[in-house]
Backbone bond lengths (Angstrom), bond angles and torsions (degrees), N, CA, C in turn:
res aa  C-N    CA-C-N  psi(-1)  N-CA   C-N-CA  omega(-1)  CA-C   N-CA-C  phi
1 M - - - 1.454 - - 1.529 109.29 -
2 R 1.335 115.59 131.20 1.470 120.24 -179.71 1.520 109.59 -128.09
3 A 1.333 115.05 146.24 1.462 122.25 174.58 1.521 108.89 -127.22
4 I 1.326 115.40 155.29 1.460 121.66 169.72 1.518 107.27 -104.72
5 S 1.323 116.41 127.66 1.460 120.59 179.45 1.522 109.57 -115.36
6 L 1.335 116.26 126.35 1.462 118.73 172.92 1.519 107.98 -61.24
7 F 1.330 116.31 136.34 1.466 119.27 -169.02 1.518 110.89 -137.09
8 S 1.334 115.54 114.69 1.467 121.22 177.78 1.519 112.06 -97.59
9 G 1.326 116.37 -16.83 1.461 120.32 -172.68 1.509 112.08 90.83
10 G 1.348 116.93 -3.38 1.454 121.09 175.47 1.519 110.95 -78.26
11 L 1.313 115.49 167.67 1.461 120.39 -175.20 1.521 112.06 -61.55
12 D 1.327 117.89 -42.49 1.465 119.64 -178.79 1.526 111.70 -61.05
13 S 1.325 116.54 -42.01 1.465 118.41 -179.40 1.527 111.27 -69.36
14 M 1.329 117.36 -33.48 1.461 120.61 175.91 1.528 111.08 -66.28
15 L 1.326 116.06 -42.44 1.466 119.72 -179.50 1.524 111.53 -67.60
16 A 1.326 117.12 -38.21 1.465 120.42 177.71 1.526 110.37 -59.32
17 V 1.331 115.75 -42.96 1.468 120.24 176.98 1.525 110.66 -63.33
18 K 1.319 116.11 -45.82 1.465 120.87 -176.94 1.525 111.82 -61.84
19 L 1.337 116.79 -39.67 1.458 120.29 178.08 1.530 111.50 -61.77
20 M 1.315 116.63 -29.16 1.458 121.21 177.19 1.535 111.57 -79.82
21 T 1.310 116.83 -48.51 1.465 119.23 -177.61 1.527 111.07 -65.63
22 D 1.333 116.87 -28.67 1.466 119.80 175.83 1.524 111.73 -67.40
23 Q 1.332 116.43 -19.57 1.471 120.39 176.52 1.532 111.65 -97.46
24 G 1.315 116.53 12.01 1.457 120.17 176.71 1.510 114.82 82.49
25 I 1.331 117.03 12.36 1.461 121.17 177.77 1.523 109.17 -85.12
26 D 1.322 117.55 130.77 1.462 121.18 171.19 1.525 107.96 -76.29
27 V 1.314 116.73 136.86 1.463 120.13 -174.45 1.524 110.64 -129.72
28 T 1.331 115.22 134.64 1.462 122.01 166.32 1.520 106.88 -99.93
29 A 1.318 116.90 114.87 1.468 122.00 176.78 1.521 106.93 -82.81
30 L 1.321 116.57 110.78 1.460 122.41 -173.63 1.518 110.62 -103.07
31 H 1.321 115.69 117.10 1.473 120.37 174.63 1.525 108.31 -100.00
32 V 1.328 116.01 115.62 1.459 121.96 178.65 1.524 107.25 -90.94
33 H 1.330 115.41 109.05 1.467 121.84 -172.76 1.525 110.27 -86.59
34 I 1.345 115.66 100.34 1.466 120.09 179.70 1.528 111.98 -93.85
35 G 1.350 117.21 -9.57 1.460 120.47 175.08 1.507 115.88 101.86
36 F 1.340 117.95 -9.64 1.459 120.13 -172.97 1.524 112.70 -112.68
37 G 1.317 115.28 28.64 1.452 120.10 176.42 1.518 110.70 -91.29
38 S 1.296 116.38 -131.16 1.464 121.73 -177.30 1.527 112.12 -61.31
39 T 1.330 115.22 156.47 1.459 120.08 176.72 1.524 112.14 -76.99
40 G 1.319 118.11 -9.53 1.461 121.02 178.54 1.524 111.37 -123.47
41 D 1.319 116.45 -179.09 1.463 122.15 177.67 1.527 108.42 -83.20
42 V 1.321 116.70 112.64 1.464 120.85 -177.52 1.523 111.74 -114.35
43 S 1.323 117.56 19.47 1.458 120.36 -175.07 1.525 112.23 -60.25
44 E 1.321 117.39 -40.90 1.468 118.83 -179.92 1.521 111.10 -71.00
45 Q 1.326 116.67 -34.72 1.465 120.36 175.64 1.529 110.58 -63.14
46 L 1.325 116.26 -42.61 1.459 120.51 177.98 1.527 110.99 -64.27
47 R 1.323 116.46 -41.55 1.464 120.60 178.76 1.534 110.40 -60.71
48 R 1.323 115.86 -42.89 1.464 120.32 -179.93 1.531 111.04 -63.56
49 R 1.323 116.72 -42.05 1.469 120.00 179.87 1.521 111.22 -66.70
50 A 1.330 117.08 -38.50 1.463 120.11 176.97 1.525 110.59 -62.37
51 E 1.311 116.23 -42.54 1.459 120.55 -179.87 1.533 111.08 -65.83
52 M 1.352 116.70 -34.89 1.463 120.29 176.57 1.527 110.64 -59.20
53 A 1.327 116.15 -35.90 1.463 121.28 -178.87 1.530 112.13 -86.39
54 G 1.338 116.41 -3.50 1.459 120.46 175.52 1.511 115.88 94.78
55 A 1.346 117.12 17.18 1.464 120.44 -174.83 1.517 112.64 -111.91
56 D 1.332 114.80 159.05 1.455 121.19 164.50 1.530 107.69 -76.54
57 F 1.316 116.38 162.43 1.471 119.00 -177.07 1.522 110.42 -126.09
58 R 1.328 114.77 140.43 1.457 120.75 175.28 1.525 108.94 -144.66
59 M 1.325 115.86 140.45 1.465 121.11 176.14 1.521 108.91 -123.74
60 V 1.337 116.14 136.44 1.460 120.85 174.70 1.527 108.47 -122.28
61 D 1.327 115.85 134.44 1.460 122.09 -178.46 1.527 109.08 -94.58
62 V 1.332 115.77 112.56 1.475 120.39 -177.66 1.529 110.73 -121.56
63 R 1.327 117.56 21.99 1.464 120.55 -172.01 1.524 112.90 -56.12
64 E 1.307 117.31 -47.19 1.461 120.52 -176.88 1.522 110.74 -62.47
65 D 1.309 116.63 -48.45 1.462 120.87 -178.75 1.528 110.94 -64.79
66 Y 1.323 116.27 -38.62 1.464 120.44 -179.30 1.529 111.18 -63.26
67 I 1.320 116.68 -44.54 1.460 120.29 178.90 1.523 111.10 -64.98
68 Q 1.317 116.13 -41.05 1.461 120.45 -176.93 1.527 113.02 -71.24
69 N 1.323 117.61 -34.89 1.461 119.57 -167.86 1.532 116.42 -118.03
70 I 1.334 117.93 -13.59 1.466 119.18 -175.80 1.525 112.97 -122.53
71 L 1.318 117.04 -50.53 1.463 121.19 -166.43 1.520 113.84 -57.40
72 F 1.320 118.26 -42.84 1.459 120.43 -172.07 1.523 114.63 -101.97
73 D 1.323 117.36 1.66 1.463 119.10 -179.91 1.527 111.05 -147.31
74 P 1.343 117.69 58.33 1.463 119.67 -177.79 1.531 112.12 -75.29
75 V 1.298 115.93 138.64 1.466 121.71 179.45 1.525 111.00 -61.28
76 Y 1.322 116.85 -41.36 1.463 121.78 -175.27 1.526 113.20 -102.92
77 G 1.318 117.33 14.60 1.456 120.86 172.91 1.521 113.94 73.92
78 Y 1.338 114.73 -164.69 1.462 122.59 -174.40 1.523 111.73 -111.25
79 G 1.328 114.64 162.82 1.452 121.06 170.32 1.515 109.50 -82.28
80 K 1.320 117.24 -145.89 1.462 121.06 -178.42 1.518 112.08 -65.40
81 N 1.307 116.99 -27.77 1.458 120.79 -176.19 1.530 109.91 -119.98
82 F 1.336 118.62 -133.03 1.467 120.34 -177.08 1.528 109.51 -101.64
83 N 1.318 116.07 37.22 1.462 120.38 -172.17 1.524 112.31 -106.68
84 P 1.328 118.28 105.00 1.470 122.21 176.73 1.524 110.78 -86.43
85 C 1.345 116.39 63.80 1.463 120.56 -165.29 1.524 114.05 -60.55
86 I 1.333 117.42 -43.30 1.465 119.05 -177.94 1.531 109.82 -63.05
87 D 1.332 115.95 -49.69 1.466 119.81 179.40 1.521 111.35 -62.00
88 C 1.324 116.00 -37.76 1.467 121.04 -178.89 1.527 110.91 -63.48
89 H 1.335 116.51 -45.83 1.471 119.32 -180.00 1.522 111.15 -65.98
90 G 1.346 116.03 -42.03 1.459 118.61 177.34 1.514 112.02 -60.77
91 Y 1.321 115.68 -39.90 1.470 121.61 178.65 1.532 110.75 -63.28
92 M 1.328 116.80 -43.45 1.463 119.97 -179.63 1.521 111.61 -63.17
93 F 1.331 116.23 -37.80 1.461 118.90 177.41 1.526 111.51 -67.43
94 K 1.321 117.09 -35.06 1.471 119.42 176.12 1.523 110.54 -62.85
95 I 1.332 116.32 -40.11 1.469 120.35 176.32 1.526 109.66 -61.60
96 A 1.342 115.55 -45.35 1.467 119.79 -178.81 1.524 111.40 -64.41
97 R 1.335 116.92 -41.96 1.471 119.97 179.57 1.525 111.08 -60.62
98 A 1.325 115.78 -38.03 1.461 119.91 -179.19 1.526 111.94 -66.46
99 L 1.331 117.24 -19.50 1.466 121.33 -178.15 1.529 112.62 -98.89
100 M 1.315 117.71 -2.24 1.470 119.71 -174.02 1.523 113.08 -60.66
101 A 1.308 117.69 -46.15 1.468 119.92 -179.00 1.522 110.72 -63.16
102 E 1.337 115.42 -43.95 1.473 120.03 -179.72 1.521 111.62 -61.43
103 E 1.347 116.48 -39.02 1.463 121.18 -178.61 1.525 113.19 -86.09
104 G 1.340 116.23 -9.46 1.460 119.22 -176.64 1.514 112.32 70.41
105 A 1.329 116.48 30.77 1.463 121.80 -176.41 1.524 111.09 -92.65
106 S 1.335 115.49 147.04 1.464 121.58 -179.71 1.525 112.87 -103.24
107 F 1.338 117.47 -21.24 1.462 119.95 -179.89 1.524 110.04 -156.18
108 L 1.344 114.96 174.98 1.459 122.16 -175.40 1.525 110.06 -119.17
109 V 1.333 115.21 151.21 1.466 121.40 -176.40 1.528 108.60 -133.27
110 T 1.320 115.17 149.30 1.465 120.33 175.62 1.528 109.73 -147.13
111 G 1.314 116.45 154.19 1.458 121.42 179.48 1.519 113.81 -89.78
112 E 1.331 118.12 13.41 1.463 120.78 179.85 1.533 111.02 -58.88
113 V 1.336 115.03 141.96 1.460 122.19 179.39 1.521 108.76 -121.14
114 V 1.315 116.97 129.05 1.464 121.05 -179.84 1.530 110.34 -57.31
115 G 1.329 115.63 126.94 1.458 120.58 174.86 1.510 115.91 80.41
116 Q 1.344 117.14 2.62 1.465 117.80 -176.88 1.511 112.61 -76.36
117 R 1.330 117.12 -39.70 1.464 120.90 179.86 1.527 108.48 -118.59
118 P 1.338 116.24 130.52 1.468 119.77 -170.91 1.520 114.69 -64.60
119 M 1.333 118.21 -27.48 1.457 118.41 -178.41 1.520 112.27 -91.11
120 S 1.325 116.59 -50.21 1.466 119.46 -165.33 1.519 115.33 -103.78
121 Q 1.344 118.62 -6.51 1.465 118.37 -175.65 1.532 112.99 -124.00
122 R 1.329 116.44 22.13 1.457 120.53 166.57 1.532 107.52 -72.62
123 P 1.327 118.46 155.38 1.476 118.89 178.53 1.519 113.26 -54.60
124 D 1.350 117.78 -42.10 1.457 118.99 179.72 1.520 111.72 -68.16
125 A 1.347 116.60 -33.29 1.468 120.47 178.29 1.526 110.47 -67.79
126 L 1.325 117.03 -37.49 1.466 120.02 177.62 1.527 110.47 -62.96
127 R 1.332 116.02 -36.75 1.467 119.24 176.50 1.530 111.05 -66.68
128 Q 1.341 116.14 -37.64 1.468 120.04 177.50 1.526 110.88 -65.03
129 V 1.331 116.47 -39.75 1.463 120.96 176.65 1.526 110.07 -60.02
130 S 1.331 116.52 -46.09 1.461 120.45 179.65 1.527 111.48 -62.11
131 K 1.328 116.30 -38.33 1.465 120.56 178.56 1.522 110.74 -63.08
132 L 1.336 116.41 -46.61 1.467 120.33 178.80 1.522 111.28 -61.62
133 A 1.327 115.75 -34.63 1.471 120.53 -178.29 1.523 112.27 -79.53
134 G 1.348 117.37 -6.23 1.458 120.22 -177.75 1.507 112.85 73.11
135 D 1.357 116.41 31.37 1.463 120.26 -173.55 1.530 113.33 -111.15
136 N 1.327 118.41 10.00 1.463 120.13 -176.82 1.524 112.85 -59.61
137 E 1.318 116.97 -39.31 1.466 120.07 -177.79 1.529 112.47 -90.16
138 D 1.328 116.44 -40.15 1.469 119.66 -176.46 1.526 112.22 -70.75
139 R 1.346 116.42 -36.92 1.464 122.61 -178.51 1.531 111.66 53.05
140 L 1.318 114.56 51.67 1.467 120.69 -179.39 1.522 113.13 -95.77
141 I 1.341 117.47 -6.52 1.459 120.79 -177.42 1.519 110.05 -88.60
142 L 1.326 116.28 115.34 1.458 123.13 180.00 1.526 109.85 -106.74
143 R 1.328 116.43 132.34 1.465 122.81 177.35 1.529 107.34 -114.51
144 P 1.329 117.99 86.80 1.470 121.37 -170.00 1.526 114.83 -59.86
145 L 1.340 117.78 -31.21 1.462 119.96 -175.82 1.527 112.34 -71.93
146 S 1.326 117.25 -24.45 1.467 121.15 -179.02 1.525 112.24 -127.42
147 A 1.312 118.47 17.16 1.465 122.10 -171.25 1.528 112.90 -56.97
148 K 1.335 117.78 -36.86 1.460 120.40 -176.43 1.522 113.05 -72.13
149 L 1.331 116.51 -9.95 1.458 121.31 176.77 1.526 111.27 -95.42
150 L 1.326 116.78 -4.99 1.461 122.42 -173.99 1.520 110.64 -119.95
151 E 1.321 115.57 164.77 1.458 119.80 176.33 1.532 110.25 -63.73
152 P 1.334 117.30 142.94 1.472 119.11 179.79 1.529 111.52 -58.79
153 T 1.308 115.59 140.86 1.455 122.28 178.49 1.523 109.54 -98.48
154 K 1.317 116.23 172.70 1.463 120.08 -178.37 1.534 112.56 -57.60
155 P 1.351 119.44 -42.75 1.475 118.97 179.23 1.528 112.22 -58.71
156 E 1.347 116.95 -32.89 1.459 119.96 178.72 1.521 110.97 -78.11
157 I 1.338 116.69 -44.59 1.465 121.36 -178.55 1.525 111.27 -62.52
158 E 1.330 116.17 -40.11 1.467 120.64 -178.35 1.527 112.67 -79.64
159 G 1.323 116.83 -7.63 1.456 120.13 179.46 1.517 114.54 80.54
160 W 1.331 116.69 15.59 1.464 119.41 176.70 1.531 110.26 -67.62
161 V 1.326 115.14 -33.06 1.464 120.78 174.19 1.516 108.07 -128.65
162 D 1.335 115.64 155.46 1.459 121.88 179.04 1.530 108.54 -91.40
163 R 1.342 115.78 109.70 1.472 120.45 -178.03 1.530 111.53 -58.88
164 E 1.329 117.59 -32.12 1.465 120.60 -178.39 1.520 112.47 -65.39
165 R 1.318 117.20 -20.13 1.468 120.06 179.41 1.530 111.86 -94.80
166 L 1.325 116.88 5.32 1.458 121.73 176.06 1.522 109.14 -94.03
167 L 1.337 117.67 175.64 1.455 121.10 -168.48 1.523 112.78 -115.12
168 D 1.344 114.72 174.48 1.459 121.97 -178.93 1.539 110.58 -131.96
169 I 1.329 116.22 42.90 1.463 120.69 -178.02 1.523 109.72 -72.02
170 N 1.327 115.49 137.12 1.461 121.38 -177.37 1.534 109.28 -141.10
171 G 1.316 117.12 138.27 1.458 120.67 173.04 1.519 114.08 93.77
172 R 1.331 114.36 -174.28 1.458 121.20 -169.69 1.522 114.36 -89.40
173 S 1.315 117.75 -14.54 1.462 119.55 179.31 1.526 110.50 -63.67
174 R 1.328 115.89 139.19 1.473 120.53 178.02 1.531 111.75 -106.20
175 D 1.323 116.87 14.01 1.462 119.18 -173.45 1.526 112.30 -58.34
176 R 1.327 117.18 -45.59 1.463 119.01 -177.70 1.521 110.95 -66.87
177 Q 1.334 116.65 -40.40 1.453 119.56 179.76 1.530 111.03 -64.59
178 L 1.329 116.22 -41.50 1.461 119.56 -179.53 1.528 111.20 -67.05
179 K 1.322 116.06 -35.83 1.465 119.64 176.81 1.523 110.16 -64.88
180 M 1.332 116.88 -42.41 1.468 120.39 178.74 1.526 110.82 -64.02
181 A 1.333 116.85 -41.04 1.464 120.24 178.45 1.520 110.75 -59.78
182 A 1.330 115.97 -42.07 1.464 120.12 178.74 1.525 110.70 -63.77
183 E 1.326 117.01 -39.53 1.465 120.96 179.18 1.525 111.46 -64.49
184 Y 1.338 116.47 -35.44 1.466 120.92 178.16 1.526 112.23 -81.23
185 G 1.333 116.51 -9.91 1.460 120.08 -178.31 1.517 113.45 77.69
186 W 1.337 117.24 24.39 1.456 121.83 -178.78 1.525 110.65 -88.59
187 E 1.296 115.13 133.60 1.465 120.66 173.32 1.526 111.48 -126.04
188 D 1.334 116.96 -17.54 1.465 122.10 -177.64 1.528 110.20 -99.63
189 Y 1.325 115.63 98.52 1.462 120.78 174.69 1.521 108.51 -158.50
190 E 1.317 115.81 159.02 1.460 121.82 -177.65 1.520 110.00 -63.42
191 S 1.352 116.76 139.01 1.452 121.12 178.46 1.524 110.48 -62.77
192 P 1.347 117.89 145.59 1.470 119.91 175.85 1.520 110.92 -55.79
193 G 1.327 116.08 134.81 1.463 120.14 179.20 1.510 113.64 83.69
194 G 1.345 117.57 -6.32 1.462 119.31 179.72 1.511 110.28 -82.45
195 G 1.327 116.32 179.09 1.456 117.84 174.04 1.504 115.10 117.84
196 C 1.308 117.50 -105.84 1.464 121.54 -166.51 1.524 113.06 -74.05
197 L 1.321 115.73 124.65 1.464 120.99 179.00 1.523 112.70 -68.60
198 L 1.316 117.77 -20.24 1.459 120.25 -179.83 1.525 111.65 -68.24
199 T 1.332 117.58 -15.52 1.459 120.81 175.49 1.528 111.84 -89.83
200 D 1.330 117.13 -4.69 1.462 122.09 -177.11 1.534 110.32 -88.05
201 P 1.334 118.96 124.75 1.471 120.81 -177.05 1.526 113.62 -58.47
202 A 1.335 117.67 -41.22 1.463 120.81 -177.46 1.530 110.76 -67.37
203 F 1.326 116.80 -45.95 1.469 119.42 178.98 1.524 110.35 -63.64
204 S 1.322 116.92 -41.24 1.466 120.87 179.97 1.521 111.00 -61.69
205 A 1.342 116.59 -39.28 1.471 120.08 178.64 1.524 110.55 -64.73
206 K 1.321 116.98 -40.30 1.466 119.90 178.32 1.528 111.19 -65.96
207 L 1.329 116.19 -37.53 1.459 119.80 178.75 1.530 110.71 -67.00
208 R 1.329 117.09 -43.11 1.474 120.08 179.06 1.524 110.73 -62.10
209 D 1.326 115.82 -42.09 1.462 119.27 177.82 1.525 110.23 -61.45
210 F 1.316 116.49 -42.87 1.465 120.87 -176.62 1.516 111.14 -61.01
211 I 1.323 117.43 -49.95 1.464 119.71 -174.51 1.525 112.12 -72.59
212 T 1.328 116.76 -14.08 1.471 119.91 174.07 1.523 110.85 -70.20
213 H 1.337 116.11 -28.80 1.462 120.73 -173.78 1.524 114.42 -112.18
214 E 1.330 117.68 -26.97 1.459 120.47 -172.64 1.526 110.38 -140.84
215 E 1.322 116.01 160.31 1.460 121.00 173.34 1.515 108.83 -78.52
216 F 1.323 116.67 133.86 1.456 121.69 -174.21 1.519 110.94 -95.92
217 G 1.343 115.71 134.36 1.455 121.13 178.73 1.518 111.42 -138.05
218 V 1.321 116.58 175.97 1.467 122.19 -178.16 1.524 111.63 -54.28
219 E 1.341 116.56 -39.98 1.460 120.26 -176.74 1.522 112.72 -67.28
220 D 1.326 117.66 -12.52 1.464 121.00 -179.05 1.523 112.77 -91.56
221 I 1.326 118.14 -12.36 1.459 120.62 -176.34 1.525 111.04 -60.42
222 D 1.337 117.02 -52.59 1.459 120.14 -177.23 1.522 112.06 -64.69
223 L 1.317 116.59 -29.83 1.455 120.31 178.01 1.528 110.78 -60.18
224 L 1.337 116.35 -39.35 1.460 120.47 -177.40 1.526 113.08 -76.94
225 K 1.315 117.22 -14.99 1.464 120.37 -176.57 1.517 113.52 -80.62
226 H 1.319 117.34 -13.86 1.462 119.66 -171.41 1.527 111.60 -133.35
227 G 1.336 114.68 155.94 1.459 120.95 169.29 1.521 116.39 82.62
228 R 1.334 113.64 171.18 1.466 122.09 169.63 1.519 107.20 -84.55
229 H 1.327 117.04 137.21 1.461 120.74 -175.49 1.524 110.66 -112.59
230 F 1.335 114.73 127.96 1.459 122.19 -179.15 1.531 109.07 -121.07
231 R 1.326 115.79 144.37 1.473 121.38 170.98 1.524 106.50 -116.58
232 L 1.330 116.21 114.90 1.457 121.93 -172.95 1.530 111.49 -86.03
233 P 1.347 117.52 162.78 1.474 121.18 -170.73 1.520 115.40 -55.31
234 D 1.334 117.88 -36.48 1.469 119.77 -179.50 1.532 112.12 -90.03
235 G 1.331 116.60 8.14 1.463 120.99 172.35 1.509 117.05 104.20
236 A 1.334 118.62 -6.10 1.469 120.21 -176.54 1.525 111.43 -73.36
237 K 1.324 115.70 146.70 1.460 122.86 174.86 1.521 109.56 -93.28
238 L 1.341 116.09 133.82 1.458 122.94 176.10 1.523 108.20 -124.69
239 V 1.337 116.20 133.32 1.459 121.80 177.14 1.526 108.10 -122.67
240 V 1.330 116.10 123.71 1.465 122.18 -176.73 1.523 108.79 -119.53
241 G 1.317 117.31 125.41 1.458 121.71 -179.36 1.509 112.62 -59.24
242 R 1.337 115.91 147.85 1.465 121.37 -177.55 1.524 113.30 -98.77
243 H 1.322 116.82 -29.77 1.457 121.06 -176.34 1.526 108.47 -160.52
244 K 1.322 116.98 -178.36 1.460 121.74 -173.67 1.533 111.67 -57.18
245 E 1.342 117.32 -48.33 1.459 120.24 -177.58 1.529 110.82 -64.18
246 D 1.327 115.38 -37.54 1.459 121.20 178.03 1.529 110.68 -63.64
247 N 1.330 115.45 -46.10 1.467 119.75 179.33 1.524 111.27 -60.13
248 E 1.332 115.68 -42.94 1.468 119.84 -179.74 1.522 110.78 -63.48
249 A 1.335 116.68 -38.77 1.466 120.28 178.97 1.526 110.95 -67.07
250 L 1.328 117.39 -42.33 1.464 120.58 179.71 1.529 111.42 -66.33
251 L 1.311 117.05 -32.69 1.467 120.63 176.70 1.523 111.43 -61.86
252 K 1.342 116.72 -27.65 1.461 121.06 -178.07 1.526 112.63 -87.95
253 V 1.332 116.51 -9.38 1.465 119.20 -179.19 1.526 109.76 -66.69
254 V 1.314 116.02 127.28 1.463 121.50 176.79 1.523 107.25 -109.50
255 N 1.323 115.58 102.69 1.462 120.21 -176.83 1.525 108.38 -146.01
256 P 1.312 117.85 107.51 1.469 120.83 -175.65 1.520 114.10 -65.26
257 D 1.325 117.59 -12.64 1.461 120.07 -179.90 1.517 112.72 -85.14
258 Y 1.343 117.22 -1.60 1.467 120.32 -176.13 1.521 111.59 -127.04
259 I 1.322 115.05 145.38 1.463 122.30 -179.71 1.528 109.11 -119.54
260 P 1.329 116.87 151.05 1.466 119.62 -177.91 1.530 112.21 -82.41
261 I 1.309 114.95 153.89 1.470 122.41 170.94 1.515 106.46 -113.30
262 R 1.337 115.39 123.42 1.466 119.98 -177.28 1.518 109.53 -114.70
263 L 1.335 114.01 126.73 1.465 120.58 -176.80 1.524 111.20 -95.18
264 P 1.346 117.61 150.05 1.457 120.82 174.87 1.530 112.14 -83.62
265 V 1.322 117.01 0.45 1.470 122.71 178.30 1.525 108.29 -125.71
266 T 1.317 116.19 168.13 1.460 120.26 176.08 1.523 109.05 -64.39
267 G 1.316 115.73 130.34 1.458 118.46 -177.85 1.510 111.45 -179.25
268 P 1.316 117.59 -173.66 1.471 121.75 -174.69 1.514 113.06 -74.32
269 Y 1.326 114.93 156.17 1.456 121.19 169.34 1.523 106.98 -84.81
270 S 1.330 116.54 135.38 1.462 120.76 -174.80 1.527 110.71 -133.34
271 L 1.325 115.58 152.66 1.460 122.55 177.59 1.526 109.11 -128.77
272 L 1.334 115.44 137.46 1.460 121.97 -178.97 1.520 109.93 -126.33
273 Y 1.330 115.86 143.28 1.454 120.81 177.30 1.525 110.45 -56.40
274 R 1.319 116.46 129.87 1.465 122.19 -173.33 1.530 111.99 -60.10
275 G 1.303 118.22 -32.43 1.460 120.98 -177.41 1.514 114.39 -86.25
276 A 1.329 118.18 15.75 1.471 121.79 -178.14 1.527 111.18 -61.23
277 S 1.319 114.93 143.87 1.471 120.39 175.96 1.526 109.67 -69.71
278 E 1.331 116.41 167.78 1.461 120.22 177.68 1.523 110.84 -59.90
279 A 1.331 115.91 -40.67 1.464 119.29 -179.89 1.526 110.96 -63.86
280 D 1.335 116.66 -42.38 1.468 119.71 179.10 1.525 111.30 -68.75
281 R 1.324 117.96 -34.39 1.464 120.35 177.50 1.532 110.64 -64.04
282 R 1.305 115.77 -44.97 1.469 119.32 -179.94 1.533 110.30 -64.83
283 L 1.335 116.24 -41.71 1.460 120.04 179.13 1.525 110.58 -65.13
284 A 1.320 116.97 -40.56 1.464 120.72 178.74 1.523 110.82 -61.36
285 A 1.323 116.52 -40.16 1.464 120.38 177.81 1.527 110.48 -61.35
286 R 1.336 117.24 -40.90 1.471 121.34 179.75 1.530 110.89 -66.13
287 I 1.332 115.64 -42.50 1.461 118.93 -178.60 1.523 110.55 -64.82
288 A 1.333 116.80 -47.91 1.467 120.17 179.54 1.519 110.59 -59.36
289 L 1.333 116.72 -41.33 1.471 121.52 179.70 1.522 110.82 -64.75
290 T 1.320 117.27 -34.88 1.468 121.46 179.60 1.513 111.52 -61.08
291 Y 1.330 116.70 -31.02 1.461 120.34 179.26 1.530 112.63 -90.29
292 G 1.326 116.26 1.66 1.462 121.10 175.99 1.517 110.73 -97.04
293 K 1.326 115.96 -177.01 1.459 120.96 179.75 1.524 109.14 -86.40
294 S 1.315 113.83 81.09 1.462 120.85 -179.83 1.517 108.45 -139.68
295 R 1.338 115.80 163.38 1.460 120.75 -178.57 1.523 110.24 -115.41
296 P 1.328 116.02 145.22 1.472 118.80 176.47 1.524 111.09 -54.37
297 G 1.324 115.60 136.29 1.464 120.58 179.23 1.514 113.76 93.53
298 E 1.328 118.49 -17.96 1.465 121.18 178.48 1.530 110.31 -79.62
299 L 1.310 116.44 134.25 1.460 121.29 176.44 1.534 109.70 -92.01
300 H 1.332 115.85 136.64 1.461 121.19 177.87 1.518 108.78 -138.29
301 R 1.320 114.34 150.88 1.457 119.77 176.46 1.530 108.35 -95.77
302 V 1.334 114.96 111.90 1.457 122.28 -175.68 1.527 108.35 -107.29
303 K 1.321 116.52 132.00 1.460 120.63 -179.15 1.528 109.71 -94.69
304 V 1.317 115.42 121.68 1.462 122.46 177.60 1.523 107.35 -114.57
305 G 1.320 116.47 105.45 1.460 119.36 -171.91 1.511 109.30 62.95
306 D 1.330 117.97 -121.96 1.465 121.15 179.94 1.535 112.21 -103.99
307 R 1.335 117.71 13.93 1.464 121.21 179.83 1.523 110.48 -118.21
308 E 1.321 115.24 152.39 1.462 120.22 178.24 1.523 110.33 -114.08
309 Y 1.340 115.02 144.41 1.454 121.46 179.49 1.526 108.53 -132.38
310 E 1.316 115.96 131.41 1.464 119.88 175.45 1.528 107.86 -90.73
311 V 1.315 115.25 111.83 1.461 120.11 -174.67 1.523 109.87 -138.51
312 E 1.332 114.74 165.83 1.459 120.62 172.62 1.521 108.42 -118.87
313 P 1.324 118.28 153.49 1.465 120.17 179.44 1.522 110.93 -70.66
314 F 1.301 115.76 163.39 1.459 120.20 171.68 1.528 109.39 -66.87
315 G 1.311 115.02 160.13 1.462 119.08 179.56 1.521 112.93 -68.19
316 S 1.321 116.50 -24.11 1.465 120.91 178.04 1.524 109.16 -154.23
317 K 1.316 115.62 158.27 1.463 119.99 177.56 1.525 111.12 -63.94
318 A 1.322 116.88 -27.95 1.464 119.95 179.94 1.527 111.22 -58.82
319 E 1.327 117.23 -34.27 1.473 120.04 178.17 1.525 110.89 -66.01
320 A 1.329 115.82 -39.87 1.467 119.75 178.65 1.525 111.16 -69.07
321 Q 1.318 116.29 -32.43 1.462 120.87 -175.63 1.525 113.27 -70.63
322 R 1.308 117.79 -7.76 1.464 120.66 174.10 1.524 110.71 -58.83
323 Y 1.329 116.41 -24.58 1.464 121.23 -174.72 1.517 113.03 -100.15
324 F 1.330 116.88 6.86 1.461 120.73 178.88 1.528 110.81 -59.11
325 V 1.335 114.98 138.90 1.467 119.08 169.02 1.531 108.82 -68.09
326 L 1.320 116.03 -39.73 1.463 122.16 175.69 1.512 108.59 -109.59
327 K 1.315 117.46 109.21 1.454 121.22 -178.25 1.523 109.76 -70.00
328 P 1.354 117.71 138.75 1.461 120.43 179.91 1.527 111.72 -67.96
């Protein structure tokens, strides 16, 4: 008997898998990559966590489809920020259902806990998720951490799993989960509340600003994850690195709509929207220079894409911060 378990790498998803493997169920831990998770590549970390819980690991990249069909038009709307959690969970289950035959799986598993998240894990929200996933009649979605608080599912009714060995966790406290992790000897798992950037107010604000001015695509996701973000007077987006790790991440961004700004002094790596006006290009050069090792009043030749501009930095960073997408 095999199940597919949605897998975020968080403690709840690890425990859901473990509760299954402890009952002799083979599990494929499926990470549905929508693009808004960690700022780095955590695929090997996720694989390691899945193996700790006794599962095989698989990742599917659905970023393009997710942006086109879920992110901007959710049936059940958003949470506090840009997070369409109910639609997102339903979508992930649809992906998992489509893989069941290929994986030889008989049912689906998730680490959702009743009452843990105010938008997506209320009892009525769980029913909405099942409806979106097309699971109202089949009842193949098992939530092992809260199963005893919910109606029995097909895996329980058919005896594929022992309902008595499932749990009745309710609410936002993580005490029981943390105790179980300690019993298993686990120390490597996602922090409670961590994970999706769409629940982060700052990231959500940057995303809202972006779609006000430009069409959003997969190549823009990584751009929003790093740097200081500026919106210039003629509408161009400027991203200026904050520190060494940020600069290195921005250097790896592959986005044909953006051009680099190169300073003649030590300073941040920056990217500017390719269609920026001359005025915005010159201003972007000044802002980037302001965050470099330069002094007010000094003239420097800054390269913006394939053009050079002789500019001086602002007298203070506060002057540059007038253009922040997120005001300090």
